[in-house]
N, C-alpha and C positions, 0 to 999 in steps of 0.2 A: 682550500677545501675547508669548509665549516667541520668541526668535529662533530661527531652524531652525538645527541643526547638520549639516553635511554633511561627509562623508569625500571626500577627493579624493586619489589617490596620487601627485600630481606635487609637484614642488618649490613651495616658496611664500615669497615675500619682500615686505616693505613696499614699497606703490606699485606692484606688477605687475599688470599687467592679463592676465587669462589665461581660456581658453576651459575651462569643465567638462567632464571626461570625460563620454561619453554616459550612464552610469549616473545619475550626479550630476545632471546636465543633464535628462534625464527626470524625475527625482523634484521637482527645483526647477520646472521650466516645465509639465509635464503633471500632476504629482499634486498638488503645492502652489499651483500657478497663480501663481506670484510673478511680480512686473513690477518695471521698472526702478525704481531708486532705494531698493528695499527692502533690508533689512539681512540677512546672512547670517553665520553662523560656521562657518570653515571649519577642518579640521584634517586633518594628513596622516601621523600616527603619529610625529610627531618630539617630542611633548610639548607643543607651543604650541597656542592656539587663535589663527586668524587672522580679525579682523573684515573684513568685505568687504562691498560694495555692488553690487548688481546694476546694471550698466551697459546691458546689451541682452538680449532675448530673442526668439527665434524658434522655428519649430517643432523645429528639430532642434539649436539651440545655446543656451547661456547664458555671457553674458560678464560677468565680475566684475572688481573692481578691488579688491586687497588694500591695506586703509587700516592695520592695526596687527597686530603680532604680540605676543603677552603669553604667559610661561610658564603653564602649566595645572598648579598644584600638588595635583592631587586622588591621585594615586598613592599607594598603600599603602607603607610601608616594609618591610612583608610580602610576600615574592616566593613565590609558590605555583604550581607546577607540577603541574597535575592530570591524572592518568592516569585516565581514564574509559573504563571498558567500554561499547563499543557497544550500545545498547539499541533497541528496536524502534520503529517509527512516530515520532513527534514527541517522544517522551521524551529522546533525545539532542540535539536542537533545543534543547529546554526546559533540560536541563543545561547547555549551552554558554553559552546566554543569560544564565542567572542566575549562572554561575561568572564570566562577564565583568563583570556588573553589582557583583560582590562582590569584584572586585579581583585575579582571577587573572591572572598574566603569561604562562604557556603552558597549552596543552592537548594532549594526546597520546591519541586515540581507540584504543582498545586492543581487539583479538580475544581473546576467552577462551572456556574451555571450554563454558559456558553462555549466551553472548551471544545465540546463536540469530539472527543476523543475516548473509547471505551478502552479500559485497560484494567486487568483484575490477575489475580492468581500468578502463574508461571509467566503469562505475556507481560505484566506488569513487572514481574523480578526481572525478566531478561531485559527490557526497556531500560531499568534503573542501573543494571550492571552495564549496559552500553553507553549510556549517558555518563557513567564514571569513568569509563574508557576514553571518551571523547574529551574530560577533563584531563586525564593523565597527559592524553596526545598534545593538548592544547598546552600543556606546561611544558613538554618536551620543546615545541616550537617556539614559545615565547621567551624561555630561559629561565621560567620558575621553577623552585625546587621546594615549595610548599604546596600539596595537592589540595585544592579545594575539596569540601566534602559534598556529595549529591546525595542529600537525604531521601528517604523513602517517600513516595508521593502520598499526600494527604489531601483532604478536603481544605478549601481555603479559611472556613470559619475556625478550622481548628489550629491552623498556623496563626491565624489574626489574633488568637487567644493566648499564645503561648507569653510566658511572664518575661519581659526585657526591658533593661534601661536604655535602649538604642534610641536614635532618632528615628520615627516609624513615617515613611512616606508611601504614598500611592498615586500613580500617575492618573489624572483625572482632567480631560480636555476641558471642563468647563470651570477648574478651580482658577482662582485669581493669584494664588501663590505662585513664584517660580523658584528655582534653586537658588539663584541670587539673594532670594529674600530671607532665607533659611538662616538661623542661628548656627553657627558652626559646630560641627560634631564629628568624631572620629570613629563612631560606630553608628551604622546605618542598617535599618532593614528596609528592603525597598520592595514592594509588590507591583507586579505587572499583569494587566488582565490579559484575557484571551482575544482572539482575532475579532470577537463580536463585541468586545469591550465588557466591562463589569455590567451586572444589571443594578437596578437602582436599589434592589436590597442589599447587594453585595457593598455598594458604595457605602450605603447607610452603614453597614456592619464595620467596614474599615474606619468611619467616622466614629464609631462608639468603641471600638479598639484603640483610638488615640492616634491613628494615622492622619498625617497631614496631607491634603489633596495640593499636588503640584503641576503644574502644565509646562509642556516643552516649548509651547509656539503656537501659531496660528493653525498649523497643518495635522492633519490626524495621521499617525505614524502606525504602520503594521506592528503586529506585537514584538516580532524578533527585532525591529529596528528601534521601537520603542526602549527595549532593554539597552542596547549597547549605546545608544544615545544617551539615556540617562545615567547610566553608568559613567560614561565618557565625561559628562557635564559635572557630575558629582567629584570623580577624580581631577577635574581641572580645577574647580572651586575649593574643595578641601584635602585632595590628596595628592599624588605626584605625577600627575600628568600636565608636561610643561605647553 
């Protein structure tokens, strides 16, 4: 049986005895129904895995002892900052989950002309919190120990105009360039449009901001499919996807 991987935001050191935070304790104690002496693997986003053993389980608390810390060498040398147009329903959740599994380092949800999603104030704050939890869960599943940051949502134009030295790419089915024609780079900003695609004005804005238009082939992909396909292709070409 695979040792469960659990995220906890607190600092961790070898020999330390800690109580898991409420969310982690609920998952370990109530969902997984784990018992004292069983093994866990903890991570807190610092790039290490922490082997731990449960020492006590109650209705509200789980106490564990940290036995060993080891660097977790699963991060790709390719750093991708995904700018993902916000999509309806669970499509955005899917895109974030798969992007994290495939190794992105940052995610920025973007408001675009055709995103069709109205979020502001408390609703937006809750969705942002949920997206970060999805990223954490994807790290637990995929074996990553560095948690990608899900930035607060912003308008596309503001994201395009952020200063960077990264190779900047936008998916455009009308583009002539492909990932195979790109100059190799280890730092990439990739922007993905909404379900209805970018407007002509938005495509023009990406060009003016120095983004290179690339296409993934002759078929038009849904926004969540486009994200995971592009990230996979970039990892295959420049990263660690075999």
